LUMDOZA-633490 format. One line per 5 residues: number of its first residue (from 1); for each residue x, y, z of N, C-alpha, C. Coordinates in nm, 4 decimals, decimal comma. Layout:
<rotis>
NUM) X:Y:Z:X:Y:Z:X:Y:Z  ... .
</rotis>
This chain:
<rotis>
1) 13,8176:7,8100:-7,9633:13,8141:7,9251:-7,8730:13,7315:7,8892:-7,7499  13,7859:7,9112:-7,6319:13,7129:7,8797:-7,5098:13,7039:8,0043:-7,4240  13,5898:8,0252:-7,3612:13,5695:8,1395:-7,2726:13,5269:8,0860:-7,1376  13,5967:8,1253:-7,0303:13,5647:8,0797:-6,8967:13,5256:8,1989:-6,8106  13,4097:8,1928:-6,7516:13,3650:8,2997:-6,6646:13,2606:8,2431:-6,5703 .
6) 13,2330:8,3155:-6,4637:13,1257:8,2797:-6,3714:13,0372:8,4002:-6,3543  12,9112:8,3767:-6,3187:12,8179:8,4868:-6,2995:12,8575:8,5729:-6,1804  12,9426:8,5210:-6,0932:12,9895:8,6010:-5,9806:13,0802:8,7138:-6,0282  13,1467:8,6885:-6,1399:13,2461:8,7852:-6,1876:13,1946:8,8791:-6,2953  13,0700:8,8567:-6,3405:13,0206:8,9382:-6,4505:12,8700:8,9565:-6,4378 .
11) 12,8225:9,0800:-6,4551:12,6784:9,1009:-6,4454:12,6117:9,0664:-6,5776  12,4789:9,0631:-6,5769:12,4068:9,0150:-6,6930:12,4253:9,1051:-6,8152  12,4349:9,2360:-6,7935:12,4541:9,3278:-6,9048:12,5876:9,3015:-6,9741  12,6918:9,2843:-6,8928:12,8225:9,2568:-6,9499:12,8249:9,1200:-7,0187  12,7532:9,0250:-6,9586:12,7452:8,8927:-7,0184:12,6807:8,9000:-7,1564 .
16) 12,5745:8,9793:-7,1670:12,5048:8,9944:-7,2951:12,5989:9,0520:-7,4008  12,6747:9,1533:-7,3656:12,7685:9,2161:-7,4585:12,8770:9,1172:-7,5001  12,9255:9,0401:-7,3996:13,0301:8,9425:-7,4266:12,9834:8,8368:-7,5255  12,8617:8,7894:-7,5068:12,8081:8,6858:-7,5952:12,7884:8,7387:-7,7370  12,7461:8,8655:-7,7506:12,7310:8,9257:-7,8826:12,8665:8,9331:-7,9531 .
21) 12,9675:8,9770:-7,8799:13,1014:8,9880:-7,9374:13,1539:8,8508:-7,9803  13,1262:8,7507:-7,8952:13,1698:8,6154:-7,9272:13,1029:8,5653:-8,0539  12,9724:8,5910:-8,0658:12,8986:8,5467:-8,1844:12,9524:8,6138:-8,3097  12,9824:8,7450:-8,3001:13,0370:8,8173:-8,4140:13,1724:8,7608:-8,4543  13,2544:8,7288:-8,3540:13,3862:8,6746:-8,3849:13,3755:8,5410:-8,4554 .
26) 13,2790:8,4572:-8,4152:13,2617:8,3286:-8,4802:13,2192:8,3458:-8,6245  13,1308:8,4428:-8,6484:13,0887:8,4691:-8,7865:13,2059:8,5167:-8,8696  13,2872:8,6058:-8,8109:13,3988:8,6634:-8,8842:13,4961:8,5565:-8,9301  13,5249:8,4594:-8,8443:13,6236:8,3589:-8,8788:13,5683:8,2491:-8,9686  13,4357:8,2322:-8,9699:13,3799:8,1203:-9,0442:13,3172:8,1603:-9,1766 .
31) 13,2805:8,2878:-9,1903:13,2072:8,3285:-9,3099:13,2972:8,3312:-9,4318  13,2417:8,2918:-9,5442:13,3134:8,3017:-9,6708:13,2957:8,4419:-9,7263  13,4050:8,5003:-9,7723:13,3960:8,6331:-9,8311:13,4091:8,6210:-9,9826  13,3502:8,7144:-10,0552:13,3434:8,7081:-10,1993:13,4352:8,8128:-10,2606  13,5461:8,7665:-10,3236:13,6523:8,8523:-10,3749:13,7187:8,9315:-10,2631 .
36) 13,6672:8,9276:-10,1401:13,7197:9,0141:-10,0362:13,6822:9,1581:-10,0661  13,6976:9,2446:-9,9697:13,6594:9,3840:-9,9899:13,7392:9,4501:-10,1011  13,8690:9,4250:-10,1042:13,9533:9,4908:-10,2044:13,9132:9,4501:-10,3453  13,8922:9,3208:-10,3668:13,8552:9,2739:-10,4996:13,7253:9,3342:-10,5498  13,6234:9,3361:-10,4645:13,4954:9,3933:-10,5053:13,5093:9,5422:-10,5349 .
41) 13,5881:9,6101:-10,4556:13,6049:9,7544:-10,4772:13,6821:9,7822:-10,6058  13,7773:9,6955:-10,6395:13,8486:9,7118:-10,7670:13,7514:9,6996:-10,8834  13,6683:9,5957:-10,8822:13,5713:9,5760:-10,9896:13,4780:9,6968:-11,0033  13,4299:9,7471:-10,8909:13,3406:9,8634:-10,8934:13,4132:9,9886:-10,9408  13,5381:10,0042:-10,9000:13,6173:10,1206:-10,9419:13,6424:10,1168:-11,0931 .
46) 13,6706:9,9985:-11,1442:13,6883:9,9833:-11,2889:13,5588:10,0202:-11,3609  13,4461:9,9704:-11,3108:13,3167:9,9999:-11,3735:13,2918:10,1494:-11,3809  13,3267:10,2202:-11,2750:13,3041:10,3650:-11,2694:13,3732:10,4371:-11,3853  13,4881:10,3876:-11,4253:13,5648:10,4517:-11,5331:13,4981:10,4369:-11,6697  13,4087:10,3390:-11,6819:13,3471:10,3114:-11,8124:13,1992:10,3465:-11,8161 .
51) 13,1493:10,4132:-11,7138:13,0088:10,4538:-11,7125:12,9862:10,5764:-11,8015  12,8709:10,5813:-11,8649:12,8324:10,7014:-11,9386:12,7982:10,8112:-11,8380  12,7965:10,9349:-11,8846:12,7623:11,0459:-11,7956:12,6206:11,0309:-11,7401  12,5300:10,9832:-11,8242:12,3921:10,9656:-11,7784:12,3824:10,8585:-11,6711  12,4516:10,7477:-11,6916:12,4503:10,6412:-11,5915:12,5097:10,6901:-11,4599 .
56) 12,6210:10,7627:-11,4680:12,6830:10,8172:-11,3465:12,5844:10,9065:-11,2710  12,5145:10,9903:-11,3458:12,4200:11,0834:-11,2843:12,3083:11,0092:-11,2122  12,2503:10,9084:-11,2785:12,1396:10,8337:-11,2185:12,1851:10,7517:-11,0992  12,3034:10,6927:-11,1090:12,3577:10,6134:-10,9985:12,3889:10,7030:-10,8794  12,4462:10,8193:-10,9051:12,4748:10,9137:-10,7968:12,3479:10,9578:-10,7244 .
61) 12,2398:10,9740:-10,7999:12,1119:11,0099:-10,7372:12,0654:10,9006:-10,6423  12,0710:10,7765:-10,6908:12,0235:10,6646:-10,6094:12,1105:10,6442:-10,4861  12,2399:10,6522:-10,5042:12,3323:10,6222:-10,3942:12,3719:10,7463:-10,3141  12,3086:10,8595:-10,3467:12,3414:10,9836:-10,2762:12,4916:11,0116:-10,2811  12,5471:10,9920:-10,4001:12,6895:11,0153:-10,4293:12,7846:10,9171:-10,3615 .
66) 12,7320:10,8097:-10,3023:12,8196:10,7047:-10,2500:12,8942:10,6402:-10,3665  13,0257:10,6280:-10,3602:13,0998:10,5635:-10,4693:13,0561:10,4177:-10,4861  13,0569:10,3706:-10,6103:13,0242:10,2298:-10,6343:13,1174:10,1372:-10,5567  13,2421:10,1779:-10,5408:13,3379:10,0945:-10,4673:13,2930:10,0708:-10,3237  13,2331:10,1704:-10,2626:13,1831:10,1557:-10,1257:13,0582:10,0675:-10,1244 .
71) 12,9713:10,0874:-10,2229:12,8482:10,0085:-10,2314:12,8750:9,8622:-10,2622  12,9904:9,8320:-10,3194:13,0180:9,6979:-10,3712:13,0238:9,5895:-10,2642  13,0492:9,6258:-10,1402:13,0625:9,5253:-10,0337:12,9343:9,5081:-9,9520  12,8306:9,5812:-9,9888:12,7045:9,5787:-9,9134:12,6479:9,4376:-9,8995  12,6502:9,3596:-10,0073:12,5894:9,2259:-10,0060:12,6601:9,1318:-9,9099 .
76) 12,7871:9,1555:-9,8812:12,8577:9,0773:-9,7793:12,8282:9,1307:-9,6387  12,8164:9,2622:-9,6287:12,7959:9,3246:-9,4979:12,6634:9,2849:-9,4343  12,5640:9,2495:-9,5164:12,4318:9,2151:-9,4620:12,4170:9,0655:-9,4336  12,5209:8,9877:-9,4587:12,5098:8,8423:-9,4413:12,4768:8,8011:-9,2985  12,5227:8,8773:-9,2017:12,4993:8,8397:-9,0621:12,3599:8,8777:-9,0134 .
81) 12,2828:8,9482:-9,0964:12,1472:8,9902:-9,0600:12,0482:8,8849:-9,1105  11,9749:8,8193:-9,0198:11,8820:8,7123:-9,0605:11,7780:8,7571:-9,1624  11,7469:8,8865:-9,1656:11,6469:8,9356:-9,2606:11,6892:8,9145:-9,4060  11,8197:8,9015:-9,4283:11,8704:8,8910:-9,5642:11,9217:8,7506:-9,5974  11,8864:8,6538:-9,5155:11,9336:8,5173:-9,5353:11,8931:8,4617:-9,6710 .
86) 11,7779:8,5039:-9,7216:11,7267:8,4497:-9,8484:11,8151:8,4839:-9,9677  11,9064:8,5805:-9,9503:11,9938:8,6187:-10,0605:12,1257:8,5411:-10,0613  12,1449:8,4542:-9,9639:12,2726:8,3840:-9,9506:12,3099:8,3070:-10,0760  12,2135:8,2365:-10,1357:12,2436:8,1523:-10,2521:12,2650:8,2337:-10,3790  12,2388:8,3638:-10,3738:12,2562:8,4482:-10,4921:12,4035:8,4798:-10,5206 .
91) 12,4908:8,4434:-10,4295:12,6329:8,4740:-10,4460:12,7060:8,3721:-10,5336  12,6421:8,2597:-10,5677:12,7144:8,1528:-10,6366:12,6178:8,0619:-10,7113  12,6745:7,9692:-10,7880:12,5985:7,8581:-10,8436:12,6947:7,7395:-10,8531  12,6483:7,6230:-10,8162:12,7295:7,5012:-10,8236:12,6907:7,4229:-10,9491  12,7902:7,3954:-11,0325:12,7654:7,3254:-11,1584:12,8661:7,2103:-11,1718 .
96) 12,8195:7,0860:-11,1777:12,9126:6,9738:-11,2011:12,9890:6,9925:-11,3316  13,1089:6,9371:-11,3375:13,1922:6,9553:-11,4560:13,1300:6,8953:-11,5824  13,0452:6,7949:-11,5651:12,9887:6,7288:-11,6825:12,8518:6,7830:-11,7211  12,8123:6,8969:-11,6640:12,6826:6,9557:-11,6967:12,6976:7,1046:-11,7280  12,5973:7,1599:-11,7941:12,5896:7,3033:-11,8175:12,4912:7,3639:-11,7175 .
101) 12,4898:7,4955:-11,7122:12,3946:7,5621:-11,6224:12,2512:7,5234:-11,6567  12,2233:7,5154:-11,7852:12,0870:7,4831:-11,8279:12,0437:7,3443:-11,7817  12,1385:7,2531:-11,7630:12,1074:7,1142:-11,7307:12,0913:7,0860:-11,5820  12,1424:7,1730:-11,4966:12,1398:7,1431:-11,3533:12,0021:7,1700:-11,2933  11,9767:7,1032:-11,1802:11,8560:7,1314:-11,1035:11,8760:7,2646:-11,0328 .
106) 11,7863:7,3584:-11,0547:11,8033:7,4933:-11,0014:11,7679:7,4999:-10,8533  11,8416:7,5802:-10,7806:11,8144:7,6037:-10,6391:11,6839:7,6828:-10,6263  11,5926:7,6342:-10,5455:11,4623:7,7009:-10,5315:11,4760:7,8412:-10,4747  11,5872:7,8679:-10,4060:11,6102:8,0006:-10,3484:11,6825:8,0945:-10,4437  11,7155:8,0440:-10,5626:11,7852:8,1265:-10,6597:11,9355:8,1028:-10,6569 .
111) 12,0052:8,1588:-10,7546:12,1502:8,1473:-10,7635:12,2062:8,2777:-10,8192  12,3329:8,2790:-10,8512:12,3951:8,4041:-10,8937:12,3355:8,4573:-11,0236  12,2968:8,3670:-11,1139:12,2391:8,4112:-11,2407:12,0990:8,4681:-11,2210  12,0149:8,3966:-11,1491:11,8794:8,4471:-11,1255:11,8822:8,5707:-11,0357  11,9809:8,5778:-10,9457:11,9950:8,6955:-10,8605:12,0285:8,8195:-10,9413 .
116) 12,1224:8,8052:-11,0353:12,1592:8,9169:-11,1227:12,0395:8,9600:-11,2066  11,9675:8,8626:-11,2596:11,8496:8,8949:-11,3422:11,7436:8,9685:-11,2610  11,7246:8,9290:-11,1355:11,6272:8,9968:-11,0490:11,6698:9,1409:-11,0238  11,7977:9,1608:-10,9936:11,8482:9,2968:-10,9702:11,8254:9,3844:-11,0933  11,8550:9,3313:-11,2084:11,8394:9,4076:-11,3314:11,6930:9,4411:-11,3583 .
121) 11,6044:9,3462:-11,3321:11,4617:9,3708:-11,3586:11,4060:9,4791:-11,2673  11,4499:9,4817:-11,1417:11,4043:9,5856:-11,0482:11,4542:9,7221:-11,0932  11,5796:9,7290:-11,1335:11,6379:9,8569:-11,1737:11,5769:9,9104:-11,3031  11,5283:9,8201:-11,3872:11,4634:9,8619:-11,5127:11,3151:9,8953:-11,4939  11,2592:9,8556:-11,3811:11,1161:9,8734:-11,3556:11,0872:10,0173:-11,3125 .
126) 11,0176:10,0916:-11,3944:10,9884:10,2317:-11,3637:10,8974:10,2466:-11,2414  10,8253:10,1411:-11,2070:10,7337:10,1470:-11,0928:10,7978:10,1014:-10,9617  10,9235:10,0529:-10,9695:10,9925:10,0099:-10,8473:11,0257:10,1313:-10,7609  11,0211:10,1121:-10,6312:11,0508:10,2221:-10,5390:11,1998:10,2538:-10,5404  11,2344:10,3755:-10,5022:11,3755:10,4125:-10,4914:11,4475:10,3245:-10,3904 .
131) 11,3787:10,2886:-10,2830:11,4385:10,2033:-10,1802:11,4794:10,0688:-10,2402  11,3917:10,0099:-10,3201:11,4239:9,8827:-10,3842:11,5364:9,8988:-10,4854  11,5329:10,0078:-10,5609:11,6361:10,0285:-10,6620:11,7740:10,0451:-10,5976  11,7793:10,1149:-10,4875:11,9064:10,1334:-10,4162:11,9584:9,9984:-10,3679  11,8705:9,9200:-10,3075:11,9093:9,7888:-10,2538:11,9608:9,6988:-10,3654 .
136) 11,8847:9,6864:-10,4738:11,9225:9,5930:-10,5795:12,0384:9,6444:-10,6644  12,0602:9,7745:-10,6681:12,1794:9,8271:-10,7342:12,3047:9,7831:-10,6580  12,3024:9,7971:-10,5270:12,4167:9,7536:-10,4460:12,4406:9,6039:-10,4610  12,3335:9,5273:-10,4644:12,3468:9,3822:-10,4791:12,4031:9,3464:-10,6167  12,3557:9,4154:-10,7193:12,4027:9,3877:-10,8556:12,5521:9,4118:-10,8686 .
141) 12,5998:9,5218:-10,8146:12,7428:9,5540:-10,8212:12,8240:9,4398:-10,7606  12,7750:9,3873:-10,6505:12,8453:9,2789:-10,5813:12,8404:9,1485:-10,6608  12,7234:9,1135:-10,7108:12,7071:8,9836:-10,7762:12,7833:8,9732:-10,9076  12,7966:9,0841:-10,9801:12,8777:9,0805:-11,1019:13,0239:9,0538:-11,0647  13,0672:9,1074:-10,9520:13,2011:9,0739:-10,9034:13,2125:8,9264:-10,8703 .
146) 13,1159:8,8738:-10,7962:13,1171:8,7321:-10,7599:13,1201:8,6414:-10,8825  13,0469:8,6801:-10,9847:13,0386:8,5992:-11,1065:13,1760:8,5756:-11,1674  13,2676:8,6700:-11,1486:13,4004:8,6608:-11,2088:13,5055:8,6042:-11,1139  13,4645:8,5615:-10,9959:13,5526:8,4872:-10,9056:13,5248:8,3401:-10,9336  13,6202:8,2670:-10,9924:13,5916:8,1336:-11,0451:13,5357:8,0340:-10,9451 .
151) 13,5687:8,0478:-10,8183:13,5202:7,9511:-10,7199:13,3738:7,9731:-10,6839  13,3156:8,0825:-10,7289:13,1716:8,1030:-10,7093:13,0896:8,0257:-10,8119  13,1607:7,9578:-10,9028:13,0970:7,8672:-10,9984:13,1520:7,7263:-10,9770  13,1903:7,6975:-10,8534:13,2572:7,5722:-10,8206:13,1630:7,4560:-10,7958  13,2181:7,3532:-10,7345:13,1461:7,2279:-10,7128:13,0700:7,2287:-10,5811 .
156) 12,9560:7,1628:-10,5820:12,8737:7,1565:-10,4615:12,9407:7,0747:-10,3526  13,0098:6,9664:-10,3903:13,0651:6,8750:-10,2900:13,1725:6,9375:-10,2024  13,2400:7,0408:-10,2504:13,3381:7,1085:-10,1646:13,2992:7,2543:-10,1380  13,1700:7,2843:-10,1598:13,1165:7,4176:-10,1323:13,1961:7,5264:-10,2051  13,2157:7,5043:-10,3343:13,2872:7,6027:-10,4143:13,4301:7,6253:-10,3705 .
161) 13,4944:7,5171:-10,3249:13,6337:7,5267:-10,2821:13,6527:7,5611:-10,1361  13,5446:7,5874:-10,0625:13,5579:7,6193:-9,9202:13,6058:7,4994:-9,8389  13,5758:7,3774:-9,8880:13,6238:7,2559:-9,8211:13,7438:7,1940:-9,8922  13,7993:7,2658:-9,9879:13,9192:7,2218:-10,0599:14,0390:7,2786:-9,9827  14,0936:7,1982:-9,8931:14,1955:7,2474:-9,8007:14,3331:7,2569:-9,8671 .
166) 14,3948:7,3729:-9,8530:14,5313:7,3955:-9,9000:14,6035:7,4785:-9,7937  14,7288:7,5123:-9,8226:14,8041:7,6032:-9,7354:14,8478:7,7230:-9,8181  14,8481:7,8388:-9,7548:14,8928:7,9614:-9,8221:15,0124:8,0144:-9,7450  15,1309:8,0024:-9,8057:15,2557:8,0368:-9,7377:15,2613:7,9689:-9,6008  15,2324:7,8383:-9,6014:15,2405:7,7505:-9,4837:15,1293:7,7697:-9,3816 .
171) 15,0329:7,8565:-9,4085:14,9195:7,8749:-9,3193:14,7971:7,8034:-9,3761  14,7225:7,7316:-9,2920:14,6055:7,6585:-9,3363:14,4975:7,7503:-9,3915  14,4380:7,7106:-9,5037:14,3318:7,7898:-9,5648:14,2546:7,6985:-9,6598  14,1792:7,7563:-9,7527:14,1101:7,6756:-9,8540:14,1203:7,7453:-9,9895  14,0906:7,6710:-10,0933:14,1091:7,7217:-10,2292:14,0191:7,8417:-10,2580 .
176) 13,8978:7,8398:-10,2020:13,8058:7,9523:-10,2219:13,8658:8,0811:-10,1657  13,9169:8,0729:-10,0461:13,9708:8,1935:-9,9819:14,0954:8,2446:-10,0531  14,1775:8,1528:-10,1049:14,2962:8,1947:-10,1805:14,2560:8,2840:-10,2971  14,1491:8,2434:-10,3683:14,1041:8,3220:-10,4832:14,0211:8,4429:-10,4424  13,9484:8,4322:-10,3345:13,8706:8,5470:-10,2868:13,9592:8,6635:-10,2475 .
181) 14,0570:8,6347:-10,1644:14,1254:8,7465:-10,1006:14,2751:8,7294:-10,0790  14,3237:8,6066:-10,0608:14,4621:8,5946:-10,0146:14,5659:8,6307:-10,1198  14,5388:8,5995:-10,2472:14,6325:8,6470:-10,3496:14,6305:8,7994:-10,3572  14,5118:8,8571:-10,3498:14,4991:9,0031:-10,3568:14,5669:9,0694:-10,2369  14,5464:9,0127:-10,1188:14,6097:9,0682:-9,9986:14,7609:9,0577:-10,0077 .
186) 14,8113:8,9472:-10,0624:14,9556:8,9291:-10,0750:15,0171:9,0298:-10,1713  14,9376:9,0785:-10,2668:14,9855:9,1789:-10,3608:15,0020:9,3148:-10,2945  14,9320:9,3341:-10,1827:14,9525:9,4499:-10,0946:14,9307:9,5844:-10,1625  14,8186:9,5971:-10,2354:14,7792:9,7252:-10,2925:14,6390:9,7604:-10,2450  14,6104:9,8886:-10,2326:14,4742:9,9328:-10,2057:14,3907:9,9103:-10,3314 .
191) 14,2590:9,9215:-10,3177:14,1752:9,8986:-10,4365:14,1993:10,0046:-10,5435  14,2290:10,1274:-10,5031:14,2555:10,2307:-10,6038:14,3897:10,2053:-10,6723  14,4895:10,1649:-10,5963:14,6197:10,1340:-10,6558:14,6082:10,0168:-10,7533  14,5366:9,9132:-10,7124:14,5244:9,7953:-10,7973:14,4419:9,8245:-10,9225  14,3346:9,8998:-10,9087:14,2526:9,9320:-11,0259:14,3315:10,0164:-11,1255 .
196) 14,4171:10,1044:-11,0747:14,4993:10,1876:-11,1642:14,6147:10,1089:-11,2259  14,6506:9,9965:-11,1635:14,7635:9,9160:-11,2121:14,7201:9,8073:-11,3102  14,5913:9,7961:-11,3366:14,5440:9,6946:-11,4300:14,5900:9,7275:-11,5719  14,6049:9,6275:-11,6567:14,6546:9,6507:-11,7924:14,5643:9,7463:-11,8708  14,6246:9,8280:-11,9538:14,5485:9,9158:-12,0419:14,4956:9,8332:-12,1590 .
201) 14,3696:9,8520:-12,1918:14,3114:9,7745:-12,3011:14,2450:9,8678:-12,4020  14,2367:9,8211:-12,5254:14,1840:9,9030:-12,6350:14,0315:9,9036:-12,6349  13,9739:9,9927:-12,7124:13,8287:9,9989:-12,7271:13,7743:9,8687:-12,7856  13,8473:9,8130:-12,8789:13,8043:9,6864:-12,9390:13,8036:9,5736:-12,8362  13,9041:9,5733:-12,7492:13,9096:9,4713:-12,6439:13,7955:9,4895:-12,5449 .
206) 13,7636:9,6137:-12,5141:13,6520:9,6425:-12,4231:13,5213:9,5922:-12,4834  13,5001:9,6232:-12,6107:13,3783:9,5781:-12,6782:13,3699:9,4265:-12,6816  13,4828:9,3618:-12,7016:13,4855:9,2159:-12,7053:13,4486:9,1568:-12,5690  13,5015:9,2156:-12,4623:13,4719:9,1668:-12,3273:13,3255:9,1873:-12,2911  13,2634:9,2902:-12,3472:13,1250:9,3212:-12,3130:13,0236:9,2437:-12,3967 .
211) 13,0707:9,1687:-12,4930:12,9786:9,0915:-12,5762:12,9160:8,9773:-12,4963  12,7957:8,9377:-12,5382:12,7308:8,8230:-12,4770:12,6401:8,8596:-12,3614  12,5745:8,7570:-12,3093:12,4800:8,7723:-12,1989:12,5443:8,7278:-12,0679  12,4733:8,7460:-11,9600:12,5222:8,6989:-11,8297:12,5431:8,5474:-11,8339  12,4530:8,4753:-11,8992:12,4692:8,3302:-11,9112:12,5951:8,2956:-11,9900 .
216) 12,6252:8,3715:-12,0935:12,7492:8,3498:-12,1688:12,8704:8,3685:-12,0779  12,8645:8,4666:-11,9891:12,9762:8,4923:-11,8981:12,9900:8,3808:-11,7949  12,8776:8,3237:-11,7545:12,8832:8,2070:-11,6655:12,9592:8,0935:-11,7341  12,9233:8,0661:-11,8579:12,9878:7,9577:-11,9324:13,1372:7,9841:-11,9501  13,1722:8,1072:-11,9807:13,3137:8,1439:-11,9980:13,3914:8,1256:-11,8676 .
221) 13,3354:8,1739:-11,7591:13,4065:8,1687:-11,6312:13,4164:8,0275:-11,5753  13,3244:7,9395:-11,6146:13,3339:7,7997:-11,5716:13,4550:7,7304:-11,6317  13,4974:7,7733:-11,7483:13,6203:7,7179:-11,8081:13,7382:7,7466:-11,7160  13,7412:7,8688:-11,6630:13,8458:7,9060:-11,5688:13,8329:7,8269:-11,4386  13,7104:7,8084:-11,3918:13,6884:7,7312:-11,2694:13,7495:7,5923:-11,2802 .
226) 13,7266:7,5258:-11,3917:13,7816:7,3919:-11,4126:13,9346:7,3947:-11,4113  13,9936:7,4992:-11,4702:14,1393:7,5118:-11,4721:14,1949:7,5305:-11,3313  14,1230:7,6070:-11,2485:14,1683:7,6303:-11,1113:14,1703:7,4987:-11,0340  14,0641:7,4223:-11,0451:14,0600:7,2921:-10,9781:14,1724:7,2015:-11,0289  14,1927:7,1996:-11,1605:14,2912:7,1088:-11,2195:14,4349:7,1464:-11,1829 .
231) 14,4566:7,2733:-11,1483:14,5931:7,3202:-11,1228:14,6327:7,3132:-10,9758  14,5444:7,2604:-10,8916:14,5691:7,2611:-10,7474:14,5366:7,1249:-10,6878  14,6179:7,0813:-10,5921:14,5942:6,9551:-10,5234:14,5542:6,9807:-10,3790  14,4680:6,8949:-10,3258:14,4309:6,9055:-10,1851:14,5550:6,8994:-10,0975  14,5624:6,9905:-10,0012:14,6738:6,9920:-9,9086:14,7986:7,0607:-9,9615 .
236) 14,7953:7,1075:-10,0862:14,9134:7,1679:-10,1470:14,9509:7,2980:-10,0759  15,0804:7,3220:-10,0640:15,1301:7,4457:-10,0042:15,1532:7,5471:-10,1161  15,0669:7,6484:-10,1220:15,0724:7,7475:-10,2280:15,1475:7,8717:-10,1819  15,2085:7,9415:-10,2765:15,2836:8,0611:-10,2388:15,3259:8,1405:-10,3604  15,4551:8,1756:-10,3666:15,5047:8,2643:-10,4713:15,4800:8,2091:-10,6115 .
241) 15,5019:8,0802:-10,6303:15,4819:8,0227:-10,7627:15,3349:8,0313:-10,8035  15,2449:8,0068:-10,7091:15,1022:8,0150:-10,7393:15,0634:8,1574:-10,7755  15,1188:8,2542:-10,7034:15,0951:8,3949:-10,7380:15,1445:8,4244:-10,8797  15,2629:8,3754:-10,9115:15,3214:8,3983:-11,0444:15,2329:8,3386:-11,1536  15,1801:8,2205:-11,1274:15,0994:8,1507:-11,2270:14,9583:8,2075:-11,2417 .
246) 14,9024:8,2637:-11,1346:14,7592:8,2928:-11,1348:14,7188:8,4380:-11,1086  14,8100:8,5215:-11,0588:14,7627:8,6542:-11,0199:14,7250:8,7405:-11,1401  14,7886:8,7209:-11,2529:14,7462:8,7952:-11,3720:14,6030:8,7590:-11,4101  14,5650:8,6339:-11,3863:14,4268:8,5920:-11,4107:14,3314:8,6614:-11,3149  14,3708:8,6723:-11,1895:14,2891:8,7454:-11,0910:14,2661:8,8877:-11,1396 .
251) 14,3716:8,9543:-11,1809:14,3585:9,0932:-11,2270:14,2675:9,1032:-11,3491  14,2812:9,0077:-11,4405:14,1963:9,0084:-11,5591:14,0498:8,9892:-11,5216  14,0227:8,9010:-11,4263:13,8849:8,8765:-11,3843:13,8247:8,9999:-11,3172  13,9030:9,0688:-11,2367:13,8554:9,1923:-11,1738:13,8241:9,2972:-11,2800  13,9108:9,3055:-11,3794:13,8919:9,4034:-11,4865:13,7709:9,3675:-11,5726 .
256) 13,7576:9,2403:-11,6087:13,6416:9,1946:-11,6855:13,5125:9,2264:-11,6118  13,5099:9,1937:-11,4825:13,3893:9,2184:-11,4039:13,3497:9,3647:-11,4061  13,4474:9,4537:-11,3942:13,4185:9,5968:-11,3951:13,3678:9,6456:-11,5292  13,4318:9,6007:-11,6354:13,3920:9,6429:-11,7704:13,2517:9,5926:-11,8023  13,2214:9,4711:-11,7610:13,0887:9,4150:-11,7875:12,9820:9,4762:-11,6980 .
261) 13,0181:9,5079:-11,5756:12,9245:9,5782:-11,4877:12,8878:9,7130:-11,5480  12,9866:9,7830:-11,6017:12,9597:9,9130:-11,6651:12,8627:9,8966:-11,7817  12,8811:9,7917:-11,8604:12,7907:9,7676:-11,9734:12,6468:9,7532:-11,9245  12,6270:9,6718:-11,8216:12,4926:9,6482:-11,7681:12,4330:9,7781:-11,7155  12,5095:9,8537:-11,6377:12,4589:9,9778:-11,5789:12,4302:10,0822:-11,6853 .
266) 12,5145:10,0904:-11,7865:12,4908:10,1856:-11,8952:12,3617:10,1537:-11,9688  12,3332:10,0259:-11,9861:12,2107:9,9853:-12,0544:12,0874:10,0123:-11,9675  12,0987:9,9868:-11,8382:11,9874:10,0078:-11,7467:11,9514:10,1562:-11,7385  12,0544:10,2398:-11,7324:12,0308:10,3823:-11,7115:12,0476:10,4643:-11,8399  12,0238:10,3993:-11,9524:12,0380:10,4689:-12,0814:11,9312:10,5768:-12,0969 .
</rotis>
């Protein structure tokens, strides 16, 4: 993108506005999004359906009746604010295929697992301020969604698939973005339509999905991460066949994330 102008043609105030707009546009095109807005809202909408009445009441108090689906994108919306830069690494964790989470050298700034644990500890702390609880509740909703997007547990060398170049219906993109948003966008449903279209599952299946700890879910989702890498080649042109092979998995991950988020919130606000 090139911009040509002279100070003769533009005053300083207009120049300042132009530069701000340019900076925002650069961020918009370069930033990685997590599940995309629709995906995060689906996960939050699913969670809402499985909340206890008490949890709903406490969450509504904190969020002033803001729907969880709206709160779910907050952690992405603050990325452009330098004050929140320290939370950037909380959206993911990079784990080599030959190691477990326990074996890797931990990021000093934290990762998705430590970020989730921090959010949970603040929400359980009776002495934490309402301001902190509101902030970390919004972050928690987002990070549980990220945890179930397989490329957020990807490899460091390609930045979780952001440098894994592919094509999506002949348009240049990367593997991370395909899983974040492009399959979901191609399905062309709103978050409410997609959440209502997810498969119906039994109480036993719900209980099974909610078993285990956050670390157990990391280990489970890494199995999927490895499958995603193994099923795709650099430079591959992805499209209808890829949707056919993988979109049911996307829907399952969104549903799992919501059901597990509900479990965590129900326990916190019991």
